[in-house]
Every structure is written in structure tokens, then in C-alpha cells.
C-alpha positions in Angstrom: 0.0 0.0 0.0 2.9 2.4 0.7 4.1 1.8 -2.9 0.6 2.6 -4.2 0.4 5.7 -2.1 3.7 7.0 -3.4 2.5 6.3 -6.9 -0.7 8.3 -6.3 1.3 11.2 -4.8 3.6 11.3 -7.9 0.6 11.5 -10.2 -0.8 14.5 -8.3 2.6 16.2 -8.5 2.7 15.7 -12.3 -0.8 17.1 -12.5 0.3 20.3 -10.8 3.3 20.6 -13.1 1.5 20.0 -16.4 -0.6 23.2 -16.1 2.6 25.3 -16.5 4.4 23.1 -19.1 5.9 24.9 -22.1 5.3 22.9 -25.3 8.4 21.5 -27.0 10.0 24.1 -29.3 10.7 21.3 -31.8 9.4 17.8 -32.5 12.0 15.1 -32.8 12.3 11.7 -34.5 15.2 9.5 -33.4 15.6 6.1 -35.1 18.2 3.6 -36.2 18.0 4.5 -39.9 18.1 8.0 -41.5 15.3 7.1 -44.0 13.0 6.0 -41.2 13.7 9.2 -39.2 12.9 11.2 -42.4 9.7 9.3 -42.9 8.5 10.1 -39.4 9.6 13.8 -39.8 7.6 14.1 -43.0 4.5 13.0 -41.2 5.0 15.6 -38.4 5.4 18.2 -41.1 2.1 17.1 -42.6 0.3 17.8 -39.3 0.5 14.4 -37.9 1.2 13.8 -34.2 3.8 11.6 -32.5 1.6 8.5 -33.0 1.2 9.2 -36.7 5.0 9.6 -37.0 5.5 6.4 -35.0 3.3 4.5 -37.5 5.4 5.9 -40.4 8.7 5.0 -38.7 7.5 1.5 -37.9 6.6 0.8 -41.6 9.7 2.5 -42.9 12.0 0.4 -40.6 10.3 -2.7 -42.0 11.6 -1.7 -45.4 15.0 -0.3 -44.7 16.0 -2.5 -41.7 14.6 -6.0 -42.7 17.2 -7.5 -40.4 15.7 -5.7 -37.3 12.0 -5.5 -37.6 9.1 -5.9 -40.0 5.5 -6.8 -40.7 6.5 -10.4 -39.8 7.5 -9.4 -36.3 6.3 -7.7 -33.1 7.1 -5.0 -30.6 6.1 -2.8 -27.7 4.9 0.8 -27.9 5.0 3.2 -25.0 2.8 6.3 -25.4 2.6 9.7 -23.7 -0.5 11.6 -24.5 -0.3 15.3 -23.6 -3.1 17.1 -21.8 -3.8 18.8 -18.5 -2.5 15.6 -17.1 -0.1 13.4 -19.0 -1.6 10.0 -19.8 0.5 6.9 -20.5 -0.4 3.9 -22.6 1.4 0.6 -23.4 0.6 -1.3 -26.6 1.7 -5.0 -26.5 2.1 -6.1 -30.1 4.3 -9.1 -29.1 4.0 -12.2 -31.2 2.0 -15.2 -30.0 2.7 -18.9 -30.2 0.6 -20.7 -32.7 -2.3 -22.6 -31.3 -0.6 -25.9 -32.2 2.5 -25.1 -30.2 3.4 -27.1 -27.1 6.2 -27.5 -24.7 7.9 -30.3 -26.6 7.7 -28.5 -30.0 11.5 -28.4 -30.5 12.4 -31.8 -29.0 13.9 -34.4 -31.3 14.4 -37.8 -29.6 13.8 -36.2 -26.3 16.4 -33.5 -26.8 15.8 -29.9 -27.7 17.2 -28.9 -31.0 18.0 -25.2 -30.7 18.2 -24.7 -34.5 14.5 -25.4 -34.9 13.5 -22.3 -32.9 15.9 -20.1 -34.8 15.7 -20.8 -38.6 12.8 -21.6 -40.8 9.0 -21.5 -40.6 8.7 -23.6 -37.4 10.5 -20.8 -35.5 7.9 -18.2 -36.4 5.3 -16.9 -33.9 2.2 -15.0 -35.1 3.2 -11.4 -35.9 1.8 -8.4 -34.2 3.0 -5.3 -36.2 0.2 -5.2 -38.8 -2.4 -5.2 -36.0 -0.4 -2.6 -34.1 -0.5 -0.2 -37.0 -4.3 -0.2 -37.0 -4.6 -0.1 -33.2 -2.4 3.0 -33.1 -4.4 4.6 -35.9 -7.8 4.0 -34.3 -7.0 5.1 -30.8 -4.5 7.9 -31.1 -3.5 9.1 -34.6 -4.7 12.2 -36.5 -4.1 11.0 -40.1 -5.5 8.1 -42.0 -3.4 4.9 -42.0 -2.8 5.3 -45.8 -1.1 8.6 -45.3 1.2 7.3 -42.6 2.2 4.2 -44.7 2.8 6.2 -47.8 6.6 7.0 -47.1 7.3 3.3 -46.5 5.3 2.2 -49.6 7.5 4.5 -51.7 10.7 3.3 -50.1 9.7 -0.4 -50.8 8.6 0.3 -54.3 11.5 2.6 -55.4 14.2 1.0 -53.4 17.1 2.4 -51.4 20.9 1.9 -51.4 22.1 -0.5 -48.7 25.0 0.4 -46.4 27.7 -1.2 -44.4 25.4 -2.0 -41.5 23.1 -4.0 -43.9 26.2 -5.8 -45.2 27.3 -6.7 -41.7 23.9 -8.0 -40.7 23.5 -10.0 -43.9 26.9 -11.5 -43.3 25.9 -12.7 -39.9 22.9 -14.6 -41.3 24.2 -15.4 -44.7 24.0 -19.2 -44.5 20.4 -19.0 -43.2 19.4 -16.5 -45.9 20.9 -18.7 -48.6 18.8 -21.7 -47.5 15.5 -19.9 -48.2 15.0 -19.1 -51.9 12.7 -16.1 -51.4 14.9 -14.5 -48.8 18.0 -15.0 -50.9 16.3 -13.5 -53.9 15.2 -10.4 -52.0 18.1 -9.7 -49.7 21.2 -11.1 -51.4 22.8 -10.5 -54.7 23.1 -13.8 -56.5 23.5 -15.6 -53.1 26.2 -13.2 -51.9 26.3 -10.2 -49.7 25.5 -7.2 -51.8 27.9 -4.3 -52.4 27.4 -1.0 -50.7 25.1 1.1 -52.9 23.2 -1.9 -54.2 19.5 -0.9 -54.5 17.1 -3.1 -52.5 13.7 -3.0 -54.1 10.8 -4.8 -52.4 7.7 -4.5 -54.7 5.9 -7.3 -52.9 6.3 -5.6 -49.6 5.1 -2.4 -51.1 1.9 -4.2 -52.3 1.4 -5.7 -48.8 1.8 -2.3 -47.2 -0.7 -0.9 -49.7 -3.1 -3.8 -48.8 -2.8 -2.7 -45.1 -3.4 0.9 -46.1 -6.6 0.0 -47.9 -8.0 -2.7 -45.6 -6.3 -2.4 -42.3 -5.3 -5.5 -40.3 -8.0 -7.6 -41.9 -6.0 -7.4 -45.2 -3.2 -9.2 -43.4 -4.9 -11.6 -40.9 -7.9 -12.7 -43.0 -8.9 -13.7 -46.5 -6.6 -14.6 -49.4 -3.5 -13.0 -47.9 -3.8 -15.0 -44.7 -4.2 -18.1 -46.8 -1.0 -17.3 -48.6 0.8 -16.9 -45.4 -0.5 -20.1 -43.8 0.0 -22.2 -46.9 3.7 -21.1 -47.2 4.4 -21.7 -43.5 2.8 -25.1 -43.5 4.6 -26.1 -46.7 7.9 -25.3 -45.1 7.2 -27.3 -41.9 5.6 -24.7 -39.8 2.3 -25.0 -37.7 0.4 -21.8 -38.4 -3.3 -21.9 -39.1 -5.9 -19.5 -40.3 -7.3 -19.4 -36.8 -4.0 -18.3 -35.5 -4.1 -15.2 -37.7 -7.8 -14.5 -37.3 -7.6 -14.6 -33.5 -4.5 -12.5 -33.1 -5.1 -9.4 -31.0 -2.8 -6.7 -29.7 -3.2 -5.8 -26.0 -3.4 -2.4 -24.4 -1.9 -2.8 -21.0 -1.3 -0.4 -18.1 2.4 0.6 -18.2 4.5 0.1 -15.2 4.8 3.4 -13.3 7.4 3.6 -10.5 8.0 6.6 -8.2 11.7 7.6 -8.0 13.6 10.2 -6.0 13.4 13.9 -6.7 9.7 13.6 -7.7 10.5 11.7 -10.9 8.7 8.6 -12.1 9.8 5.8 -14.3 7.2 4.8 -16.9 8.2 1.5 -18.6 7.1 -1.8 -20.1 5.1 -4.3 -18.0 5.1 -8.0 -18.7 5.5 -9.8 -21.1 8.5 -7.5 -20.9 10.9 -8.5 -18.2 13.0 -5.5 -19.0 10.8 -2.9 -17.4 10.9 -4.5 -14.0 14.7 -5.0 -14.2 15.1 -1.3 -15.0 12.9 -0.3 -12.1 14.6 -2.6 -9.6 18.0 -1.4 -10.7 17.2 2.3 -10.3 15.5 1.7 -7.0 18.6 -0.1 -5.7 21.0 2.5 -7.1 19.1 5.2 -5.2 20.3 3.5 -2.0 23.9 3.4 -3.1 26.5 6.2 -3.5 27.1 5.4 -7.2 27.4 9.1 -8.3 30.3 9.7 -5.9 32.1 6.5 -6.7 35.3 6.3 -8.9 34.7 4.4 -12.2 35.6 0.9 -11.0 33.5 1.2 -7.9 30.6 2.6 -9.9 30.9 -0.3 -12.3 30.8 -2.6 -9.3 27.6 -1.1 -8.0 25.9 -1.3 -11.4 27.0 -4.9 -11.9 25.6 -5.9 -8.5 22.2 -4.3 -9.0 21.9 -5.8 -12.5 22.9 -9.2 -11.1 20.0 -9.1 -8.7 17.4 -7.6 -11.1 18.1 -10.2 -13.8 17.7 -12.9 -11.2 14.0 -12.1 -10.8 13.3 -12.5 -14.5 12.4 -16.2 -14.0 9.2 -15.3 -12.2 7.8 -13.5 -15.2 5.8 -14.4 -18.2 2.8 -13.5 -20.4 0.3 -11.9 -18.0 -2.6 -13.7 -19.8 -1.1 -17.0 -18.6 1.0 -16.1 -15.5 0.3 -14.3 -12.3 3.3 -11.9 -12.3 4.3 -10.7 -8.8 5.1 -7.2 -9.8 4.2 -5.5 -6.5 6.3 -8.0 -4.6 9.3 -7.5 -6.9 9.1 -3.7 -6.5 8.1 -3.7 -2.8 10.2 -1.4 -0.6 11.3 -4.2 1.6 12.4 -6.4 -1.3 14.5 -3.5 -2.7 16.0 -2.8 0.8 17.0 -6.5 1.2 18.5 -6.8 -2.3 20.5 -3.6 -1.8 21.7 -4.7 1.7 23.0 -7.9 0.2 25.5 -5.9 -2.0 29.0 -5.9 -0.5 30.9 -2.7 -1.2 34.2 -4.5 -1.6 33.3 -7.9 -3.1 31.2 -9.3 -5.9 28.5 -11.6 -4.9 28.8 -14.9 -6.8 25.5 -15.5 -8.7 25.6 -19.1 -7.4 25.3 -17.8 -3.8 22.1 -15.8 -4.6 19.1 -18.1 -4.0 17.1 -18.0 -7.2 13.5 -16.7 -7.0 10.8 -19.3 -6.9 10.6 -21.4 -10.0 13.7 -19.7 -11.4 16.3 -21.7 -13.2 16.4 -19.6 -15.6 21.6 -7.7 -29.7 21.5 -5.8 -32.0 18.7 -8.0 -33.2 15.9 -5.5 -32.8 15.3 -1.8 -33.4 14.1 1.2 -31.5 12.8 4.6 -32.2 11.4 7.6 -30.3 9.1 10.5 -31.4 8.2 13.7 -29.7 5.8 16.2 -31.2 5.3 19.9 -30.4 2.2 19.2 -28.3 4.1 17.0 -25.9 2.9 13.6 -27.2 5.6 11.0 -27.3 6.2 7.4 -28.4 9.1 5.1 -27.6 8.9 1.8 -29.4 11.1 -1.3 -29.5 10.4 -3.7 -32.4 11.9 -7.1 -33.2 12.2 -10.1 -35.4 14.5 -11.6 -32.7 17.6 -12.8 -34.5 19.0 -10.8 -37.5 16.6 -11.3 -40.4 14.3 -13.3 -38.0 13.7 -16.9 -39.1 15.3 -16.1 -42.5 12.0 -17.2 -44.1 10.1 -14.9 -46.4 6.6 -15.8 -47.6 6.8 -15.8 -51.4 4.8 -13.1 -53.1 4.3 -11.0 -49.9 7.7 -9.5 -49.0 7.0 -10.5 -45.4 10.0 -11.8 -43.6 9.0 -13.9 -40.5 10.3 -13.7 -37.0 12.0 -16.4 -34.9 10.5 -15.2 -31.6 9.7 -18.8 -30.6 13.3 -18.9 -29.4 12.4 -16.4 -26.6 10.3 -19.1 -24.9 11.9 -21.6 -22.5 12.0 -24.7 -24.7 14.6 -26.2 -22.4 14.6 -25.4 -18.7 18.1 -26.7 -18.3 19.5 -24.8 -21.3 19.5 -21.2 -22.6 18.3 -19.3 -25.6 20.3 -17.4 -28.3 21.0 -14.6 -25.8 22.2 -16.8 -23.0 19.1 -16.4 -20.9 18.1 -19.6 -19.1 14.6 -21.0 -19.0 11.8 -20.7 -16.5 8.5 -22.5 -16.0 6.6 -19.1 -16.3 8.0 -18.7 -19.9 7.4 -22.2 -21.2 5.8 -22.6 -24.6 2.0 -22.7 -24.6 -0.5 -22.3 -27.3 -1.4 -18.6 -27.9 1.1 -17.4 -25.3 3.5 -14.4 -25.8 7.1 -15.1 -25.0 9.0 -13.1 -22.4 11.0 -10.2 -23.8 13.8 -7.9 -22.7 12.4 -5.0 -24.8 11.7 -2.1 -22.6 10.8 1.3 -24.1 10.9 3.7 -21.1 10.2 7.3 -20.1 11.5 9.3 -17.1 9.3 12.3 -16.1 9.4 14.7 -13.3 8.4 18.3 -12.5 11.1 19.8 -14.8 11.6 17.5 -17.7 10.6 14.4 -19.7 12.9 11.9 -21.4 12.5 8.8 -23.5 14.9 5.8 -23.8 15.2 2.6 -25.7 17.5 0.4 -27.6 17.8 -3.0 -29.4 20.2 -5.5 -28.0 18.5 -8.7 -26.7 19.2 -9.4 -23.1 21.4 -6.3 -22.8 18.5 -4.0 -23.4 17.6 -3.3 -19.7 21.2 -2.7 -18.7 21.7 -0.3 -21.6 18.6 1.6 -20.7 19.8 1.8 -17.0 23.2 3.1 -18.1 21.6 5.8 -20.3 19.3 6.8 -17.5 22.3 7.2 -15.1 23.9 9.6 -17.6 20.7 11.6 -17.6 20.6 11.6 -13.8 24.2 12.8 -13.8 23.1 15.9 -15.7 24.7 14.9 -19.0 23.3 15.9 -22.5 21.3 13.4 -24.6 24.3 12.9 -26.9 26.2 11.6 -23.9 23.4 9.3 -22.8 23.7 7.3 -26.0 27.4 7.4 -26.4 28.5 6.4 -22.9 30.6 3.2 -22.6 28.6 0.0 -21.7 29.0 -2.8 -19.2 26.6 -5.7 -18.6 25.7 -8.4 -16.1 22.7 -10.6 -16.3 23.0 -12.9 -13.3 23.8 -16.0 -15.4 26.4 -16.4 -16.8 28.2 -14.8 -13.9 30.3 -12.5 -16.1 30.7 -8.8 -16.2 31.0 -7.9 -19.8 32.1 -4.6 -21.2 32.6 -2.9 -24.5 36.2 -2.6 -25.9 38.1 0.2 -24.2 35.4 0.8 -21.5 37.6 -0.1 -18.6 41.3 0.7 -18.1 43.7 -2.0 -17.1 43.8 -0.6 -13.6 40.0 -0.5 -13.4 39.8 -4.1 -14.6 42.3 -5.1 -11.9 40.3 -3.4 -9.2 37.1 -5.2 -10.3 38.9 -8.6 -10.5 40.2 -8.0 -7.0 36.6 -7.6 -5.9 35.8 -11.0 -7.4 34.3 -10.1 -10.8 34.9 -12.3 -13.8 35.5 -9.9 -16.6 35.0 -10.3 -20.4 36.0 -7.6 -22.8 33.7 -8.0 -25.8 34.9 -8.0 -29.4 32.7 -5.2 -30.5 30.4 -2.4 -29.3 26.7 -3.2 -29.1 23.3 -1.5 -28.9 21.7 1.4 -30.7 20.1 3.7 -28.2 17.6 6.4 -29.4 16.6 9.1 -26.9 14.6 12.3 -26.5 14.5 15.1 -24.0 12.1 17.9 -23.3 12.6 20.6 -20.7 9.0 21.4 -19.7 9.7 24.8 -18.1 11.5 26.3 -21.1 10.2 24.2 -23.9 13.7 23.3 -25.0 13.9 19.8 -26.6 16.6 17.6 -28.0 17.1 14.1 -29.5 20.1 11.8 -30.0 20.9 8.7 -31.9 23.6 6.2 -30.8 26.9 6.8 -32.6 27.4 3.0 -32.7 24.8 2.9 -35.4 24.0 5.0 -38.4 20.7 6.5 -37.3 19.8 10.1 -36.9 17.7 12.3 -34.7 15.8 14.9 -36.9 13.8 17.9 -35.6 10.8 19.8 -36.9 
């Protein structure tokens, strides 16, 4: 009850602040691809709001980043609707397991074959993005769906020049793409990685987007188009049915709202995201630790220890339509106090010594964007196909590349998925269930300002969002939020990973002396997209991660 009372108090404080808010001087669109940011900006210039621009960016990313998201995938959308009091909404467009799915789906002779949940039609869950486009339009957009899809339709029809990022992603999944004739035809140049400047044209995808523009989600989930999807999936060994598509629904859920210090609140993703709760727990623990005064190695120690504990609780979570998620218990003041008290200032806590929560034996493969309009409406959205190019299976004649999100379920309680996350009973495969996700689009809002955060990166998403938020809390500019060096700990494996050059040799030695097992990664990771609005002056800004090639554009 104390937690709920604090929440109510925070809402009242925001109410009193909103009356004096100065509208943002500029609208911003931050995304992982310049063409997608431009698509969103064009919609803002046409008089669309942040939700209209979000629809345009979603569709454009499906065209220009086929390795990261698309009509064959899913995602989470976090909305801020401006008004006398700000209202927050969370759209769950996560994929669902087919109705014929079961816990032994990927077992062969009693042993789970991990390849079956990664490549090909059997790896694909029922996509949610087409339904999300209509849900956003009906509830919150100003412009017709056709207007918001027009930039993406033109990009798919006319084509665009691929870049080094596309080449890299295609190289990672080259073998899988080569095995599927339609994927190879669309995304490769005669079975090889295309040269930079090669024009990727997707006329079939343009036609599918046009179908959505004309008929909405019914054009995708029902009728002749649905039959084409199901027939192709079944012919390739998948288990989709017409009922799967006809019964798919997005879910509007209450976002997770957590009071923080200094009259701020965190607004973030609820289950089936595990990331939002991990972010909340991490920030609540760090509020009780002197991380801001600590030297770099000690600060890294504090961050690693709170992440270790936050990721441990992931095993209790699952699809809220199937699992009773103990959200209030996980965020309860006493639980946070106990977890923080268990952190030793001088020594790392071995993950093996932390009793797992009940029933817990538990990459750059997504995309994220953020939009702010001049009325104070905002959207942060994280979209995914799971692995690069998803299941590497494209339905012929549609341009729709399918996801491999079935790998996000716990098919093997003793093993781990492609991100190293171990399984839990709460996240076992069940018919019609949504898999647990690390995706966690988030806002921080207080009396003085509003900010939006999000990134791709698989299991590292929550830790990256926490690190960006700490830069914000340190008073840094948005460009520094996205550029700051990254470390990561996820409970299991018990390793403190860090980007190349993040820690000096002396800092590494200090952390090893504390008992941390360190691993310097071979490359940088993530692609954070952020926004900021100072509500008293109206000043606004956006930033796109320098690790990627995205941009933040203003209007």
C-alpha cells in the first residue's frame, strides 16, 4: 500500500506541473535509420502527431532494416498523451505462439534442437506489427493509415541503397538467408552479400503495405492474404493456421509506473516485458547506493551488482494472460532494501550464492525509435524479429520476412536461448502465449523535464537503458546518454562484460580483485535512441547512438 500511495502522490505532482508546461519548441524523431527518421519527420510536417509519425517510422523500418523488424515481427509501444495531465499507454504487439504449439515442440528424440526455434517456418510466432499499425491509428492518430504508410510504400517500391550496416547484418545470417530461396532472392545479390550502394527494391512488400493501407489489419490476418501466409508456412514445416491469424489481437496494458527520487517517475514496459521490472529494480537499488560519488571501477561494481539481482528475478515473469506476475512484490520497498543490503561494497556476490527466485532456473537484433511532437505527445517503441533477419524465411509473393521469436520461450529449462538467458516455467511454450521479452521502451518524467529511452540488444536492453538513465541523472546531455561506454551483467552467466576500451587495465584489476569475472567484448553493441524535453523552457533535443547510423531529426 505504501508503494501505491507513493504512486498516487507522484501522479498528483505531475498534474500540478503540467498546467505550467511549455510545449516543446521542436518535434524530434530518433531512429536507427536516416530514411526511417525522415519518414517520421515528413508526417510531423504534414500535421501528424507523434503517434502518426510512429506508424510511419515502424513501416519505414520494416523496409530499410529488414534485419531488425518488419511486418512479420512484433514489438512494444509506450505512449505519452499530452493534456492537462499526461496519460501513458502501453501497446503490447508481441508475437503469439501458434495454437498448435506445445512445450515439446522443439524436442527431437527427447532433446531440444535449438536450430528449430531459430531458422525456418517452425521458428515463427504469429506477428503483431500489422495489428499494431491499425490499433495506433484507431486510438491515437490524427491522419489516415494510408497517409502514414505512404513513405514506406514509396521506399519499398522505389528501393534504397544498402549500407555497411546492412552488409554486416546480412553477413551474420548469410547461411540462413541462402537456404531460403525467397529470402536469398530479395536480400542477397546472387547468393552473396550485396555491395554498398546496391539498390534493394521490395515491390511485394510495397503491395502488402498498400493492402494494409486500404483494408487495415483484416487485409493481413484474414482472407486470401492470410491463406497465402499459412500455406507457405505449413509447406515449409511450420504450424500456423488460419485461426492463429484470425484470432491475433494486440493488448493495451497499463504501463509500469514507479516513483523515484526527486519527484521523478519511471514509466516503462510491463510483462510480457521482463526489462521494465529489471530497470525499475536497478534504479530503486541504485538510489540507495553512492554510485554518483564513486570512482569508475566502484561505480561499475555497484551497477553490476544491482543488475545481477534484477536479472535474477526474471524467472518469475511471463505472459500476463497466462502467468500471475508478482510485480508489486518484486518492487516492494522491503524487497528492494533487502537486495540492496546484500550488496558488498568491496566484493562481488557470486551468482551461485544468490538463491534464485521461486521457480527460477532460468543484440542488436531488434530496433528502437522515439518520437516527440510539439504538443508533448511522445512514443518510444522497440520492435523485433528476434535474430537478424528473423527466421530467415520470407513468404513468397508478400515480402513478409517472418520472426523467430519462438526462441524467446523456454523450450529447455536446463539450457539457454540465443541470448544466454536460461529458462523458467513461467516462460514455457504454450498455445497462444506471448514469449517473455527484454524489450523495454521507457520514459522518465518529473516536474522539470521528460525523457524517452530505448535500444535494441536482446538481453542487454535493460542494462543499456539503465546506463543511459544514469547519464541523464548525472546531468549529461542526450548525446552523452547514447554514447556512454557500456557494461553488462545478467546474473547468469556470472560474467561482467564490457565494450572494448570501456575499462582501463587498472579498473579491470580493481574489479577482478573484488571477485568479478570480466570479459571484454569483441565489438560495441546497442543502438540507443533518446529524446529530452525541458518542460519549463520548452527546449527539446534528441540523440541517436553513434554506434549505429541512425539520426535524430527535428521539426
